N, C-alpha and C positions, 0 to 999 in steps of 0.2 A: 788535329784535333779529336776524342776518340768522344765513342755512345757520348761515353760520363757525362760529357761538357757541353751541355748542348748550347749555342753561342748566336744569336738571330741574326749576327750582324755575319757569320759565314754564314757563304753562299756557296762554296763548295756542293749544297740542293740546293742552287735552286734553278726551276725549273717550272715552264711555262702548264697548265692544264691539256694541254695537249698534245706534251709529250705521253702519257698517261695513256694507258689502253683506255677503251669503254665502260669498261665494267670498272675501272683501276676510279677512272673519274667519275667515276656511281656511287664508290665506297667512299672516297671522300671525300666528292661533295654530297648525300643524301643522307648519308646518319651520323651527323655532325649534331645532333640532339633531337630529344622526345621518343626514344625508343623503348620500345615495351618489357617490360623487367621478362623475361624468356628465359629455360632451361636453352636451346636453342636457335642462341639467336643468329647465327650464323647462315642454319636452314632459314630462317624468317626472314634476310636481308636475299640471299638466296632465290627465291621466292618469290621477293617484292621485286627483284631483277629481272623474275623468266633465269634466271641462270642452274647449276644446281650449286651444291655445298659445296664440295670440293674445289672447282673453278674460285670458289670468295676466300676459299680457306688457302689458292695458292695465291690469289694476289693479296690479300691483306696479309701470306706472307713475307712475299716480294716487296711490299712498301712496309715492311718494318725491316726487312734484309735491309734495302736499298737512304736508310733512315729517313724515307717519308711520311714514314708516322713512327712516335717512340712508345704510344704505351694505344691501348683499347679496353677498356673500360668506364665504368662511373664516375662521374662529380657527384661526388655528391654537398651540398648544402653546411659549412664550416662549421666544426662542433656541434654538429646535430647527431653523428653517428658516433665517440668519442672527443676528443678534445685533437688537436692542431694550431704550430705557428711555424710563418717565414721564421724562417737561421740565416741569417749573413755573416762569410769569417774574410777577413782579410789576410789572402791566402797571398803568397811568392813564387811569381810566377817562372819561377825553376820544379815548386812542386806540388803548380795545382792540376794538373792530372792527377797524380796520384793520390791527392787530397783527397780530388774527384769523384776518384774510385772507389774510393775510403768507405764514403756520403752512400752511396751509389750502394754499399750491400747493406745495406740498414736497410731489413724490409719494413722498414718506418718513416722512409724516408719516398715520396710518391716523386721524381724530379727533382734537377738540381741542373743548375744554368749560367754562365757566366757571364758576368758584367765589367767594364770598362767604366768601374769605379774602386777608389780602396774597400771596398768589400767587394770581391771578385767571385765569389761564391757566393749561391740565396738556390736555396733550398726550403723545401717546407716539406716536416716531419707531422706523424698521423700517430696518436695513442687511442688506447682505448682509455686512459685515467690523467689524471694532470701526473699521476706518481709518476707512473710511466712513462710518460713521456717528459718527464726531467731526468727520470736515468737514461730514458732514453740520448737526448741532450749532454747531456757525461759521460756513454762511452762514447759519438762522434768525441767531446773534444784530447778525451782520453787518449782511444784506436788513431782519429787526425794528429794527432798532437800541436793540437790554433785551438786558440778560445774564438767563440761564438758569442753572435748578439742574433736573441731568442728574441720575436716580435712578434707579440701574439692579438691574433685582429683584436680591436678596442667597437670596429662600426664594420653592420654587413651591410655593402657595395653589392649588389648583384651586374656582372660586366658580362653580356651575351660574344665569348667568343667564339660560338660559329659562322660560319661568313661563305655564300653564296660563293663559286667558284667561276663558277661558268652560268651566263644565259643565256649558253646554247645546249644546252643538254636536253636532248628529246630523245624520247619512246626506252625505251629497251635495251640493255647490251650485246642481247640479245637481238635485237631488233640491228642496232647501229654495228654486229656483228659479223647479218647476215650482209645488207648491204654495201659495207666495205668491202 
């Protein structure tokens, strides 16, 4: 699998939280929600953790390069800023990687993932307007040479996807590094 298709069933990244450094553990655990809007988010995280900003940036880059973290950024409530839709495609297995790369190349695509289903490639598209969204969906179909199914949100449900990775994290990563 390439990074363009995220498959939850793919266990090649299967790790225990204990496989990560104390700083990585805190980054993964402590910043899943409720971050303040800031011009210097990584400096703010570093200050909160008692480390320097460069350590935070290096750890985040490592987590992304190793496929542990796919994206760092805000999550907005759907259709509060612009419009969005969930989309799905039924892609032949031998074309899945190529189509996933094509889909991921669109800046309006937040992420995509493979599912074990007739519709095996799913992704979220966000645009500034309904017209822009329609154009992007059309362009994705044309470039991918696949028909897509658009599944716009009908009802708004909040699902908190954050979760505590461990109950044993105590102190700052700086303290953990000095005691370790």
